[in-house]
C-alpha positions in Angstrom: -16.4 23.3 2.8 -13.2 23.7 5.0 -11.7 20.1 5.6 -10.5 19.2 9.2 -7.0 19.5 7.7 -7.7 22.5 5.9 -6.8 20.3 2.6 -8.1 21.1 -1.0 -11.2 18.6 -2.0 -8.7 16.8 -4.3 -5.4 17.0 -2.4 -3.6 14.1 -1.0 -2.3 14.2 2.4 1.7 14.6 2.6 3.2 11.5 1.2 6.4 10.1 2.2 8.3 7.1 1.7 11.3 6.2 3.7 13.3 3.2 2.1 15.2 0.3 3.7 13.8 0.9 7.1 14.2 -2.9 7.9 17.6 -3.8 6.9 16.9 -7.5 6.9 14.4 -7.6 4.3 14.7 -7.4 0.5 13.0 -4.4 0.1 11.3 -2.1 2.8 9.4 1.3 3.4 8.0 3.4 5.8 5.3 4.9 4.0 3.5 8.1 5.5 0.0 9.2 4.0 -0.6 12.1 6.7 -0.5 11.0 10.3 -0.8 7.5 8.9 2.5 5.4 9.2 3.0 2.1 7.7 6.1 -0.3 7.7 6.2 -2.4 4.5 8.6 -5.0 3.9 9.2 -7.5 1.0 11.2 -10.7 1.8 12.2 -13.8 -0.7 12.0 -17.2 0.0 13.8 -19.7 -2.4 10.7 -21.8 -2.0 7.2 -21.9 -3.1 3.9 -23.3 -1.2 3.3 -26.7 -1.1 0.0 -26.5 -2.9 2.1 -25.1 -5.3 4.1 -28.2 -5.3 1.2 -30.9 -5.7 -0.7 -28.8 -8.2 2.6 -28.8 -10.5 1.9 -25.0 -10.9 5.0 -23.3 -12.4 6.4 -19.6 -11.1 6.5 -18.1 -7.7 4.0 -16.8 -5.4 3.5 -13.8 -3.6 1.4 -13.3 -0.2 0.9 -10.6 2.2 0.3 -10.0 5.6 -1.0 -7.2 7.4 -1.6 -5.8 11.1 -1.9 -2.8 13.2 0.4 -2.8 16.1 -1.4 -2.3 19.4 -0.5 1.7 19.8 -1.3 2.3 16.2 -4.8 3.5 17.5 -5.8 5.9 20.4 -7.2 2.9 22.4 -4.7 -0.2 22.3 -5.4 -2.7 20.2 -5.2 -6.4 21.1 -2.8 -8.1 18.8 -4.3 -11.2 16.9 -2.2 -13.7 18.7 -4.2 -12.7 22.0 -7.5 -14.0 20.6 -5.9 -16.9 18.6 -7.0 -15.8 15.4 -6.8 -13.2 12.7 -9.6 -10.9 12.8 -11.9 -10.6 9.3 -10.9 -7.0 8.9 -7.2 -7.8 8.6 -7.6 -10.8 6.7 -9.7 -9.2 4.1 -7.1 -6.3 3.8 -4.1 -8.6 3.6 -6.0 -10.5 0.9 -6.5 -7.3 -0.7 -2.8 -6.2 -0.7 -1.9 -9.7 -2.2 -4.4 -9.5 -5.0 -2.8 -5.5 -5.9 0.5 -6.9 -6.1 -0.1 -10.3 -8.0 -1.7 -8.2 -10.3 1.6 -6.6 -11.4 4.0 -8.9 -10.6 5.0 -11.4 -13.3 5.3 -14.7 -11.4 6.5 -17.1 -13.8 9.5 -14.5 -14.0 9.8 -14.8 -10.1 10.8 -18.2 -10.7 10.1 -20.7 -7.6 10.3 -18.6 -5.1 7.8 -16.9 -2.6 7.6 -13.0 -2.4 6.2 -12.2 1.2 5.1 -8.7 1.7 4.3 -7.9 5.7 2.6 -4.4 6.4 2.9 -3.2 9.8 0.4 -0.3 10.7 2.4 1.9 13.3 -0.1 4.8 13.4 -3.6 4.6 11.7 -5.3 7.9 10.8 -7.4 6.8 7.9 -6.3 4.9 4.9 -4.3 2.2 6.3 -5.2 -0.4 3.5 -4.3 2.2 0.9 -1.2 3.5 2.4 0.0 -0.3 2.8 -0.4 -0.9 -1.1 1.0 1.9 -2.0 4.1 1.5 0.3 4.3 -2.1 -1.1 4.5 -1.7 -4.6 7.6 0.6 -3.5 9.0 -2.1 -1.2 8.5 -4.8 -4.1 10.3 -2.7 -6.3 13.1 -2.5 -4.5 13.1 -6.0 -3.5 13.0 -7.3 -6.8 15.6 -4.8 -8.4 17.9 -6.6 -5.6 17.1 -9.9 -7.0 18.1 -8.5 -10.4 21.1 -7.1 -9.6 21.9 -10.7 -7.7 21.4 -12.2 -11.0 18.8 -14.6 -9.7 16.1 -13.6 -12.6 16.6 -13.0 -16.2 14.4 -9.8 -15.9 12.7 -7.9 -13.6 9.3 -9.7 -12.5 7.6 -6.3 -11.7 5.4 -5.4 -14.8 4.5 -2.0 -13.4 3.9 0.0 -10.2 0.6 0.0 -8.4 -1.0 2.5 -5.9 -4.0 3.0 -4.0 -6.2 5.8 -2.6 -9.8 6.8 -0.9 -12.0 8.8 -1.9 -15.4 9.3 -0.5 -18.7 11.4 0.6 -18.3 13.9 3.4 -21.0 16.4 4.3 -22.0 16.0 0.4 -18.9 16.6 -1.0 -16.8 14.4 -2.9 -13.2 14.0 -1.3 -9.8 12.6 -1.9 -7.8 10.6 0.3 -10.1 10.6 3.7 -8.6 11.0 7.0 -9.9 9.2 10.1 -12.5 12.0 11.0 -13.6 12.1 7.4 -13.7 8.2 7.0 -15.6 7.9 10.4 -18.5 10.4 9.3 -18.3 9.6 5.9 -21.7 9.1 3.8 -19.8 6.6 1.1 -16.3 5.2 1.1 -14.5 3.8 -1.4 -10.8 2.7 -1.8 -9.7 2.4 -5.5 -6.5 0.6 -6.5 -5.0 1.0 -10.2 -1.8 0.5 -11.7 0.5 2.9 -13.1 -1.0 2.3 -16.8 -4.3 3.6 -15.4 -6.2 0.4 -15.2 -8.2 -0.8 -12.2 -7.1 -3.5 -10.1 -9.9 -3.5 -7.7 -12.7 -0.9 -6.1 -14.3 -1.3 -2.7 -16.9 1.0 -1.9 -20.3 1.3 -0.2 -22.6 3.6 1.5 -22.6 4.2 5.3 -26.0 4.2 6.2 -26.8 6.4 3.3 -26.9 5.6 -0.6 -24.7 7.8 -3.4 -25.5 8.3 -7.1 -23.5 7.2 -10.1 -23.0 11.0 -10.7 -21.4 11.1 -7.2 -19.5 7.8 -7.8 -17.9 9.0 -10.7 -17.0 12.1 -9.2 -15.3 10.1 -6.5 -13.5 7.3 -8.8 -12.1 10.5 -11.0 -10.6 11.8 -7.9 -9.2 8.7 -7.0 -7.7 8.0 -10.5 -5.9 11.7 -10.2 -4.8 10.9 -6.9 -3.4 7.5 -8.0 -1.6 9.3 -11.0 0.0 11.6 -8.6 0.7 8.7 -6.1 2.4 6.7 -9.0 4.9 9.3 -9.7 6.2 10.1 -5.8 6.9 6.4 -6.1 9.1 6.5 -9.2 10.9 9.6 -7.6 10.9 7.3 -4.1 12.4 4.5 -6.0 14.8 6.3 -8.0 16.0 8.3 -5.0 16.3 5.1 -2.6 19.7 3.8 -4.4 20.9 0.7 -2.2 21.3 0.4 1.4 24.7 1.3 1.3 24.0 4.8 0.6 23.5 6.2 4.3 23.9 10.0 3.0 20.5 9.5 1.1 19.1 7.5 3.7 19.5 10.5 6.1 18.4 13.1 3.7 15.4 10.5 3.3 14.9 10.9 7.3 14.8 15.0 7.4 12.2 14.7 4.6 10.1 12.4 6.3 9.5 14.7 9.3 8.4 17.4 7.0 4.8 18.2 6.3 
Protein backbone atom coordinates (compact mmCIF):
# COMPACT_ATOMS: atom_id res chain seq x y z
CA UNK A 1 0.00 0.00 0.00
CA UNK A 2 1.24 3.50 -0.86
CA UNK A 3 0.56 6.11 1.80
CA UNK A 4 -0.71 9.58 0.78
CA UNK A 5 2.75 11.04 1.50
CA UNK A 6 4.65 7.96 0.27
CA UNK A 7 6.13 7.09 3.69
CA UNK A 8 6.91 3.58 4.83
CA UNK A 9 4.24 2.01 7.06
CA UNK A 10 6.44 2.37 10.16
CA UNK A 11 7.95 5.76 9.28
CA UNK A 12 7.42 8.96 11.23
CA UNK A 13 6.76 12.18 9.40
CA UNK A 14 9.76 14.56 9.44
CA UNK A 15 10.04 15.74 13.06
CA UNK A 16 11.62 19.10 13.87
CA UNK A 17 12.18 21.21 16.99
CA UNK A 18 12.91 24.94 16.94
CA UNK A 19 13.73 26.00 20.53
CA UNK A 20 13.29 29.39 22.21
CA UNK A 21 10.54 30.42 19.81
CA UNK A 22 8.84 32.39 22.63
CA UNK A 23 11.55 34.52 24.31
CA UNK A 24 9.52 35.40 27.42
CA UNK A 25 8.79 31.77 28.30
CA UNK A 26 11.16 29.79 30.51
CA UNK A 27 11.29 27.14 27.78
CA UNK A 28 9.64 26.95 24.39
CA UNK A 29 9.74 25.09 21.10
CA UNK A 30 8.07 25.10 17.71
CA UNK A 31 7.54 21.42 17.01
CA UNK A 32 6.74 19.99 13.61
CA UNK A 33 5.31 16.59 12.76
CA UNK A 34 5.24 16.82 8.98
CA UNK A 35 2.87 19.67 8.15
CA UNK A 36 1.53 19.85 11.71
CA UNK A 37 3.08 22.79 13.60
CA UNK A 38 2.59 23.52 17.30
CA UNK A 39 4.16 26.23 19.47
CA UNK A 40 4.69 24.96 23.01
CA UNK A 41 5.77 27.32 25.79
CA UNK A 42 6.55 26.46 29.42
CA UNK A 43 6.13 29.29 31.93
CA UNK A 44 6.94 29.12 35.64
CA UNK A 45 4.89 31.01 38.22
CA UNK A 46 6.21 31.39 41.76
CA UNK A 47 2.88 30.38 43.28
CA UNK A 48 0.58 27.39 43.53
CA UNK A 49 -3.17 27.02 42.89
CA UNK A 50 -5.46 27.99 45.79
CA UNK A 51 -6.78 24.43 46.15
CA UNK A 52 -3.27 23.23 47.05
CA UNK A 53 -3.05 25.82 49.83
CA UNK A 54 -6.49 24.97 51.17
CA UNK A 55 -5.74 21.23 51.19
CA UNK A 56 -2.17 21.67 52.49
CA UNK A 57 -0.73 19.85 49.48
CA UNK A 58 3.06 20.17 49.34
CA UNK A 59 5.17 20.69 46.24
CA UNK A 60 4.15 22.38 43.02
CA UNK A 61 1.72 21.90 40.16
CA UNK A 62 1.76 21.50 36.40
CA UNK A 63 -1.12 22.45 34.14
CA UNK A 64 -1.60 22.65 30.37
CA UNK A 65 -3.70 24.67 27.96
CA UNK A 66 -4.30 23.77 24.30
CA UNK A 67 -5.87 25.69 21.46
CA UNK A 68 -6.05 25.62 17.69
CA UNK A 69 -5.48 29.02 16.14
CA UNK A 70 -8.19 30.18 13.70
CA UNK A 71 -5.93 29.76 10.67
CA UNK A 72 -4.58 26.32 11.65
CA UNK A 73 -7.17 24.51 9.50
CA UNK A 74 -8.44 24.93 5.93
CA UNK A 75 -11.68 26.46 7.17
CA UNK A 76 -11.25 29.16 9.81
CA UNK A 77 -11.79 27.80 13.30
CA UNK A 78 -13.59 30.12 15.70
CA UNK A 79 -11.69 30.95 18.86
CA UNK A 80 -13.09 29.37 22.00
CA UNK A 81 -13.52 32.80 23.52
CA UNK A 82 -16.05 33.60 20.76
CA UNK A 83 -18.43 31.00 22.15
CA UNK A 84 -17.58 31.80 25.75
CA UNK A 85 -16.37 28.30 26.62
CA UNK A 86 -13.66 25.78 25.80
CA UNK A 87 -14.84 23.13 23.37
CA UNK A 88 -14.88 19.52 24.53
CA UNK A 89 -12.05 18.38 22.28
CA UNK A 90 -9.65 21.11 23.44
CA UNK A 91 -10.53 20.42 27.07
CA UNK A 92 -9.85 16.70 26.68
CA UNK A 93 -6.54 17.29 24.89
CA UNK A 94 -5.17 19.77 27.41
CA UNK A 95 -6.00 17.37 30.22
CA UNK A 96 -4.10 14.65 28.35
CA UNK A 97 -1.08 16.96 27.95
CA UNK A 98 -1.15 17.81 31.65
CA UNK A 99 -1.40 14.16 32.72
CA UNK A 100 1.42 13.18 30.37
CA UNK A 101 3.86 15.74 31.77
CA UNK A 102 2.86 15.27 35.41
CA UNK A 103 3.80 11.60 34.95
CA UNK A 104 7.46 12.57 34.45
CA UNK A 105 7.85 15.76 36.52
CA UNK A 106 8.60 15.47 40.25
CA UNK A 107 6.19 18.04 41.66
CA UNK A 108 7.80 17.88 45.11
CA UNK A 109 11.17 18.79 43.60
CA UNK A 110 9.51 21.60 41.62
CA UNK A 111 8.69 23.32 44.90
CA UNK A 112 5.82 25.74 45.57
CA UNK A 113 5.43 26.97 42.00
CA UNK A 114 3.26 26.26 38.97
CA UNK A 115 4.58 25.11 35.61
CA UNK A 116 2.22 26.18 32.84
CA UNK A 117 2.37 24.52 29.43
CA UNK A 118 0.68 26.44 26.61
CA UNK A 119 0.19 24.62 23.31
CA UNK A 120 -1.00 26.60 20.29
CA UNK A 121 -1.55 24.81 16.99
CA UNK A 122 -0.33 26.89 14.05
CA UNK A 123 -1.09 24.31 11.40
CA UNK A 124 -3.06 21.08 11.74
CA UNK A 125 -2.42 18.04 9.55
CA UNK A 126 -3.21 15.27 12.00
CA UNK A 127 -1.58 14.40 15.31
CA UNK A 128 -1.78 17.80 16.98
CA UNK A 129 -2.14 16.28 20.47
CA UNK A 130 0.81 13.93 20.00
CA UNK A 131 2.95 16.73 18.59
CA UNK A 132 1.95 18.95 21.52
CA UNK A 133 2.96 16.34 24.11
CA UNK A 134 6.25 15.61 22.37
CA UNK A 135 7.04 19.30 22.06
CA UNK A 136 5.94 19.97 25.64
CA UNK A 137 8.52 17.51 26.91
CA UNK A 138 11.26 19.52 25.19
CA UNK A 139 9.89 22.88 26.37
CA UNK A 140 9.62 21.62 29.96
CA UNK A 141 13.15 20.21 29.83
CA UNK A 142 14.50 23.61 28.75
CA UNK A 143 12.45 25.45 31.40
CA UNK A 144 13.57 23.17 34.22
CA UNK A 145 17.19 23.37 33.10
CA UNK A 146 16.87 27.14 33.48
CA UNK A 147 15.34 26.70 36.94
CA UNK A 148 18.32 24.58 37.99
CA UNK A 149 20.81 27.04 36.47
CA UNK A 150 19.23 29.87 38.46
CA UNK A 151 19.65 27.87 41.67
CA UNK A 152 15.92 27.84 42.43
CA UNK A 153 15.74 24.05 42.80
CA UNK A 154 18.25 21.62 44.27
CA UNK A 155 17.79 19.04 41.51
CA UNK A 156 16.10 18.86 38.15
CA UNK A 157 12.43 17.88 38.66
CA UNK A 158 12.28 16.18 35.24
CA UNK A 159 12.58 12.45 35.88
CA UNK A 160 12.55 11.42 32.22
CA UNK A 161 11.31 12.47 28.81
CA UNK A 162 7.88 11.61 27.48
CA UNK A 163 6.62 11.50 23.89
CA UNK A 164 3.48 10.58 22.00
CA UNK A 165 2.51 9.35 18.56
CA UNK A 166 -0.51 8.04 16.71
CA UNK A 167 -1.01 4.68 15.04
CA UNK A 168 -4.02 3.41 13.18
CA UNK A 169 -5.63 1.09 10.68
CA UNK A 170 -5.91 2.65 7.23
CA UNK A 171 -7.11 0.49 4.33
CA UNK A 172 -6.72 -2.59 6.55
CA UNK A 173 -3.06 -1.77 7.21
CA UNK A 174 -1.44 -0.68 10.47
CA UNK A 175 0.35 2.67 10.08
CA UNK A 176 2.50 4.89 12.29
CA UNK A 177 1.97 8.64 12.76
CA UNK A 178 -1.18 9.31 10.77
CA UNK A 179 -1.47 12.47 8.69
CA UNK A 180 -4.85 14.17 8.31
CA UNK A 181 -6.05 12.11 5.34
CA UNK A 182 -5.13 8.84 7.06
CA UNK A 183 -6.63 9.96 10.37
CA UNK A 184 -9.86 11.06 8.67
CA UNK A 185 -10.34 7.72 6.92
CA UNK A 186 -8.85 5.38 9.52
CA UNK A 187 -10.86 2.36 10.65
CA UNK A 188 -9.14 2.54 14.04
CA UNK A 189 -7.02 5.23 15.65
CA UNK A 190 -4.70 5.12 18.67
CA UNK A 191 -2.85 7.91 20.45
CA UNK A 192 -0.08 6.48 22.62
CA UNK A 193 1.99 8.27 25.27
CA UNK A 194 5.14 6.63 26.64
CA UNK A 195 8.21 7.57 28.67
CA UNK A 196 11.80 7.15 27.63
CA UNK A 197 11.92 3.99 29.79
CA UNK A 198 9.26 2.46 27.57
CA UNK A 199 6.48 2.76 30.13
CA UNK A 200 2.94 3.62 29.04
CA UNK A 201 1.40 6.83 30.36
CA UNK A 202 -1.83 6.67 28.38
CA UNK A 203 -3.46 4.96 25.42
CA UNK A 204 -6.47 6.37 23.62
CA UNK A 205 -7.85 4.05 21.00
CA UNK A 206 -11.13 3.35 19.28
CA UNK A 207 -12.68 1.98 16.13
CA UNK A 208 -14.18 4.51 13.75
CA UNK A 209 -17.47 2.80 12.85
CA UNK A 210 -15.38 -0.37 12.70
CA UNK A 211 -13.79 -2.99 14.93
CA UNK A 212 -10.25 -4.29 15.29
CA UNK A 213 -8.70 -7.49 16.57
CA UNK A 214 -6.30 -7.98 19.46
CA UNK A 215 -3.59 -8.81 16.92
CA UNK A 216 -4.19 -5.53 15.08
CA UNK A 217 -4.12 -3.63 18.38
CA UNK A 218 -0.82 -5.26 19.29
CA UNK A 219 0.58 -4.31 15.87
CA UNK A 220 -0.48 -0.66 16.30
CA UNK A 221 0.98 -0.48 19.81
CA UNK A 222 4.26 -1.96 18.63
CA UNK A 223 4.46 0.62 15.85
CA UNK A 224 3.80 3.34 18.43
CA UNK A 225 6.43 1.94 20.81
CA UNK A 226 9.11 1.99 18.12
CA UNK A 227 8.04 5.44 16.93
CA UNK A 228 8.19 6.88 20.43
CA UNK A 229 11.68 5.43 20.98
CA UNK A 230 12.75 7.34 17.86
CA UNK A 231 11.02 10.51 19.05
CA UNK A 232 12.83 10.32 22.41
CA UNK A 233 16.18 10.27 20.62
CA UNK A 234 15.14 13.29 18.53
CA UNK A 235 14.09 15.09 21.73
CA UNK A 236 17.45 14.39 23.36
CA UNK A 237 19.30 15.75 20.34
CA UNK A 238 17.11 18.87 20.24
CA UNK A 239 17.63 19.59 23.94
CA UNK A 240 21.38 19.07 23.69
CA UNK A 241 21.61 21.29 20.59
CA UNK A 242 19.42 24.04 22.04
CA UNK A 243 22.02 25.39 24.46
CA UNK A 244 20.70 28.70 25.77
CA UNK A 245 18.66 31.56 24.25
CA UNK A 246 21.91 33.52 24.04
CA UNK A 247 23.19 31.28 21.26
CA UNK A 248 21.89 33.01 18.08
CA UNK A 249 24.17 31.00 15.77
CA UNK A 250 22.60 27.73 16.95
CA UNK A 251 19.13 29.19 16.63
CA UNK A 252 19.80 30.35 13.07
CA UNK A 253 20.98 26.87 12.17
CA UNK A 254 17.86 25.34 13.63
CA UNK A 255 15.69 27.78 11.68
CA UNK A 256 17.31 26.52 8.48
CA UNK A 257 16.92 22.93 9.63
CA UNK A 258 13.23 23.46 10.41
CA UNK A 259 12.49 24.25 6.80
CA UNK A 260 14.00 21.03 5.53
CA UNK A 261 11.94 17.93 4.79
